[in-house]
C-alpha positions in Angstrom: -12.1 -28.7 -11.6 -14.6 -27.4 -9.1 -16.6 -26.1 -12.2 -16.3 -30.2 -13.5 -17.3 -31.6 -11.2 -20.8 -29.6 -10.4 -21.3 -30.1 -14.5 -21.5 -33.9 -13.1 -18.0 -35.4 -14.2 -16.1 -37.1 -12.1 -12.8 -35.5 -11.7 -9.2 -37.2 -11.4 -6.4 -34.4 -11.5 -2.6 -33.7 -11.1 -1.6 -30.0 -10.6 1.8 -29.0 -11.3 3.7 -27.0 -9.1 5.4 -23.6 -11.2 9.4 -24.6 -10.4 9.5 -20.7 -10.0 7.7 -20.3 -6.6 8.6 -24.3 -5.0 10.0 -24.3 -1.5 11.7 -27.8 0.3 8.2 -28.2 2.0 6.2 -28.0 -0.6 3.9 -30.6 -1.7 1.5 -30.7 -4.4 -2.3 -32.4 -4.7 -2.8 -35.1 -6.7 -6.1 -37.8 -6.8 -3.8 -39.8 -5.6 -2.5 -38.0 -2.2 -0.1 -35.2 -1.9 3.6 -35.4 -3.2 6.6 -33.4 -2.6 7.4 -31.0 -5.4 11.4 -31.3 -4.7 13.5 -28.6 -5.7 15.0 -28.3 -9.1 17.6 -26.4 -9.9 16.9 -25.1 -13.3 13.8 -25.6 -15.8 15.4 -28.9 -17.4 15.7 -30.7 -14.1 11.9 -29.3 -13.4 10.5 -30.7 -16.4 12.6 -34.0 -16.7 11.4 -34.6 -12.6 7.8 -33.3 -13.0 7.6 -36.1 -16.2 8.9 -39.3 -15.1 7.0 -38.2 -11.9 3.5 -37.7 -13.3 3.6 -40.2 -16.0 4.8 -42.8 -12.9 2.1 -41.8 -10.8 -0.3 -42.1 -14.0 0.6 -45.4 -14.4 0.7 -47.2 -11.7 -3.0 -46.0 -11.0 -4.3 -46.3 -14.4 -6.3 -50.1 -13.4 -7.6 -48.0 -10.9 -9.3 -44.8 -12.9 -10.5 -45.3 -16.2 -10.4 -42.4 -17.9 -12.9 -41.2 -20.2 -11.3 -37.7 -21.1 -7.5 -36.4 -20.1 -7.6 -32.3 -19.9 -3.7 -31.2 -21.0 -3.4 -27.2 -20.4 0.2 -26.6 -21.8 2.4 -28.4 -24.0 4.5 -30.5 -21.4 1.4 -31.8 -20.0 0.6 -32.8 -23.4 3.4 -34.7 -24.2 3.1 -36.5 -21.2 -0.9 -37.4 -22.0 -0.5 -38.1 -25.4 2.1 -40.8 -24.0 0.0 -42.0 -21.2 -3.3 -42.4 -23.8 -0.9 -44.8 -26.2 -0.3 -46.4 -23.9 -3.0 -47.0 -21.3 -5.6 -45.3 -22.4 -6.8 -45.3 -25.9 -10.2 -45.0 -25.9 -10.0 -41.3 -24.0 -10.4 -38.1 -25.7 -7.2 -35.6 -24.9 -7.9 -32.4 -25.4 -5.1 -30.0 -25.4 -6.3 -26.4 -23.9 -3.5 -24.2 -25.6 -3.7 -21.3 -23.0 -0.3 -20.1 -24.9 1.4 -19.8 -28.0 5.0 -19.7 -28.4 6.5 -17.7 -31.4 10.0 -18.0 -32.1 12.5 -15.7 -34.0 15.0 -18.4 -35.3 15.5 -22.1 -35.0 18.3 -21.7 -32.8 16.4 -21.4 -29.9 14.1 -23.0 -26.7 11.1 -21.4 -28.2 11.4 -22.9 -31.6 11.4 -26.2 -29.9 8.7 -26.0 -27.8 6.7 -24.4 -31.0 7.0 -27.7 -32.9 6.4 -29.4 -29.7 3.2 -27.8 -29.0 2.1 -28.2 -32.8 2.6 -31.9 -32.5 0.6 -31.8 -29.2 -2.3 -30.2 -31.2 -2.4 -32.2 -34.3 -2.6 -35.5 -32.4 -5.0 -34.1 -29.6 -8.9 -35.4 -30.1 -10.0 -31.6 -29.7 -8.0 -28.2 -29.2 -9.4 -25.5 -27.1 -8.0 -22.0 -27.6 -8.3 -19.0 -24.8 -8.5 -16.6 -28.3 -9.4 -16.4 -31.9 -5.4 -15.4 -32.0 -4.0 -18.4 -31.1 -6.9 -21.0 -32.8 -5.9 -19.2 -36.3 -1.9 -19.2 -35.5 -2.8 -23.1 -35.1 -4.7 -23.6 -38.1 -1.7 -22.0 -39.9 0.1 -25.0 -38.3 -2.2 -27.5 -39.3 -4.7 -28.0 -36.8 -7.6 -29.6 -38.2 -10.5 -26.6 -38.2 -13.3 -29.1 -36.8 -11.5 -29.8 -33.8 -10.2 -26.3 -33.0 -12.4 -24.2 -30.4 -12.3 -21.1 -28.8 -12.9 -21.8 -25.6 -11.8 -18.8 -23.5 -10.6 -19.3 -18.9 -13.3 -18.9 -17.0 -13.8 -16.6 -13.8 -14.4 -18.0 -10.4 -16.0 -15.1 -8.4 -14.2 -14.7 -5.2 -14.4 -11.4 -3.2 -18.1 -10.6 -2.7 -18.9 -6.5 -3.9 -17.1 -4.2 -1.2 -17.0 -0.8 -1.1 -14.4 1.3 -2.1 -12.5 3.4 0.1 -9.0 4.6 -1.1 -9.4 5.9 -5.0 -5.2 6.8 -4.7 -4.1 3.1 -3.9 -3.4 1.0 -7.2 -2.1 -2.9 -7.4 -0.4 -4.9 -9.5 -0.1 -8.9 -9.4 2.4 -10.7 -11.4 5.8 -11.4 -12.8 7.7 -8.2 -12.4 9.4 -8.8 -15.8 9.6 -6.7 -19.3 6.0 -6.9 -21.2 4.1 -5.1 -18.0 5.3 -1.7 -18.9 6.7 -1.1 -14.9 9.2 1.0 -15.6 6.9 3.7 -17.2 4.5 2.9 -14.3 7.2 3.9 -11.7 7.9 7.2 -13.4 4.1 7.5 -13.4 3.7 7.4 -9.8 6.7 9.4 -9.4 4.8 12.2 -10.9 1.5 11.3 -9.1 3.2 11.4 -5.4 4.9 15.2 -5.8 1.5 15.6 -7.0 -0.2 14.1 -4.3 1.2 12.1 -2.1 -1.4 9.7 -1.1 -0.7 8.0 -4.3 0.3 4.8 -3.5 1.2 1.8 -5.7 1.5 -2.1 -4.4 3.2 -4.9 -6.5 3.0 -8.2 -5.7 5.2 -10.3 -7.3 9.3 -11.2 -8.0 10.4 -11.3 -11.4 13.9 -10.2 -13.2 12.8 -6.2 -13.0 12.6 -6.1 -9.2 16.0 -5.2 -8.6 15.7 -2.2 -11.1 12.6 -1.2 -9.9 13.6 -1.2 -6.3 17.1 0.8 -7.7 14.7 3.2 -9.2 12.1 3.6 -6.7 14.9 4.3 -4.1 16.8 7.2 -7.1 12.9 8.8 -7.2 13.0 8.7 -3.3 9.3 7.3 -3.7 9.5 4.4 -1.0 7.1 5.7 0.8 4.3 5.4 -2.4 5.5 2.4 -3.7 5.6 -1.0 -2.0 7.2 -4.1 -3.4 6.0 -7.4 -1.5 7.0 -9.8 -3.1 4.8 -13.0 -2.9 2.1 -12.4 -0.7 -0.9 -15.0 -0.5 -4.0 -15.1 -2.1 -6.2 -14.9 1.3 -4.3 -12.3 2.4 -4.9 -10.0 -1.1 -8.7 -10.9 -0.8 -9.1 -9.4 2.8 -7.5 -6.3 1.7 -9.6 -5.8 -1.8 -12.4 -6.9 0.4 -11.6 -4.0 2.6 -11.5 -1.5 0.2 -7.5 -0.7 0.5 -7.3 -0.8 -3.6 -9.0 1.2 -6.4 -7.9 -0.4 -9.5 -5.6 -3.3 -10.5 -3.4 -2.7 -13.3 -2.4 -4.9 -16.0 -0.2 -2.7 -19.0 1.1 -4.8 -21.5 3.1 -4.0 -24.1 2.1 -4.8 -27.7 3.2 -8.3 -28.9 3.0 -11.1 -30.6 2.8 -13.0 -27.5 0.4 -10.8 -25.7 -1.7 -10.3 -28.7 -2.1 -14.5 -28.2 -3.3 -15.0 -24.8 -6.4 -14.5 -21.9 -5.0 -12.2 -20.0 -5.1 -14.7 -16.0 -4.2 -11.3 -14.4 -6.8 -9.4 -15.7 -9.1 -12.0 -14.6 -8.1 -12.2 -11.6 -8.9 -9.2 -10.7 -12.2 -9.5 -12.2 -12.7 -12.8 -9.6 -12.2 -10.2 -7.2 -14.3 -7.6 -8.3 -11.5 -4.9 -8.8 -11.7 -3.0 -12.1 -8.8 -2.8 -14.2 -6.7 -0.4 -16.1 -5.0 -2.2 -19.1 -3.7 -1.8 -22.5 -5.6 -2.2 -26.0 -3.3 -4.9 -26.9 -5.3 -7.6 -26.7 -9.1 -9.4 -27.1 -9.9 -8.8 -23.6 -9.1 -5.3 -23.6 -12.6 -4.8 -26.0 -14.6 -7.0 -23.1 -13.2 -4.6 -20.6 -14.4 -1.3 -22.9 -17.9 -2.8 -24.1 -18.6 -4.0 -20.4 -17.7 -1.1 -19.1 -14.9 -3.9 -16.4 -12.7 -0.7 -16.3 -10.4 1.8 -18.6 -8.6 1.1 -21.8 -5.5 3.4 -21.9 -5.1 4.9 -25.4 -2.3 7.9 -24.7 0.4 6.1 -24.4 2.7 9.0 -22.9 2.8 9.6 -18.6 1.0 12.8 -18.2 -2.0 11.1 -20.1 -1.5 8.2 -17.7 -0.8 10.6 -14.9 -4.6 12.2 -15.6 -6.1 8.9 -16.3 -5.1 8.1 -12.1 -6.2 11.0 -11.1 -9.6 11.2 -12.7 -11.0 8.2 -11.2 -13.4 8.5 -8.4 -15.7 6.4 -5.9 -18.7 6.6 -7.7 -16.9 5.3 -10.9 -15.4 2.4 -9.1 -19.0 1.3 -8.0 -20.1 1.4 -11.3 -17.5 -0.8 -12.3 -18.3 -3.4 -10.0 -22.1 -3.7 -11.2 -20.7 -4.8 -14.5 -17.8 -6.9 -12.9 -20.8 -9.0 -11.2 -22.9 -9.6 -14.1 -19.8 -10.5 -16.5 -18.5 -12.5 -14.1 -21.7 -14.6 -13.3 -21.8 -14.6 -17.4 -18.7 -15.8 -18.1 -17.8 -18.5 -15.1 -16.1 -21.7 -15.7 -19.3 -23.4 -15.7 -20.7 -21.4 -18.0 -17.9 -21.4 -20.8 -17.1 -25.5 -19.7 -21.1 -26.8 -20.1 -20.4 -25.3 -23.7 -17.5 -26.8 -24.4 -17.9 -30.2 -23.6 -21.4 -30.4 -25.6 
């Protein structure tokens, strides 16, 4: 939104709260002021509440705001803004900025329903922006016109200036503690590392359905001093730690799935926005850029001891070299640069 305003686009906005993280006292910002999140006891309750809440806000303020462009960033917002356009803003351009794609294995699943809704939104939007070519290809297979289908990757906003690396043995994971991130393997790797050198540490920020399993593994391996499960941490707290040189690399070890191949990982772009080199796997398009732009390391071997050797090999000089490349990459891939081209 800041990038749009810098490009001379007046922005009215609604930020949806993520129901996983909502607290009783939380609010979310709209151009009409702060609104209470409310607590949804289920995923369906979250969608139902926010559908009617946001539609009510838009409808009651549409006479004050004549929108030229409506920007939806997932299927849920796409439905709301499609309905809003039909009722109140026929002349507005609807852009569906698709950052995800929902595959399904059976028609008797929620993913099938989401896939159908998602496809309907893409077909009826005026433009469809996809974060990579893999999603664009899937959309074209499902009937989205090629002429309105674009690849528009997520931009990056630099949040931390260049910092002086001090610790080459402390690594950071930020994200959902769920299957698909190779977290079990990561714990095993750090169990081996801790026995080689007690200075090796791993900080895991976030929550998820694998949290208790990871906690049990850490206890059984007797490495509580080396692996820190911190739950939710504010970004400002993380930025302070990163700026102080506490971490060597950010970790994003994705498992190879159809879904992972069709994402532009926000986790990796967060690390880069913090000027933190990235250790990742070669399963999506951004891994090629991590390698070619020298933004970190791409893990080619899949066994534990290959990873152990990789972690042991990282030096301060290497981190400093990666930082220079990250700074240039972030500058060239800012939201300002990407949106300026996309809005032509």
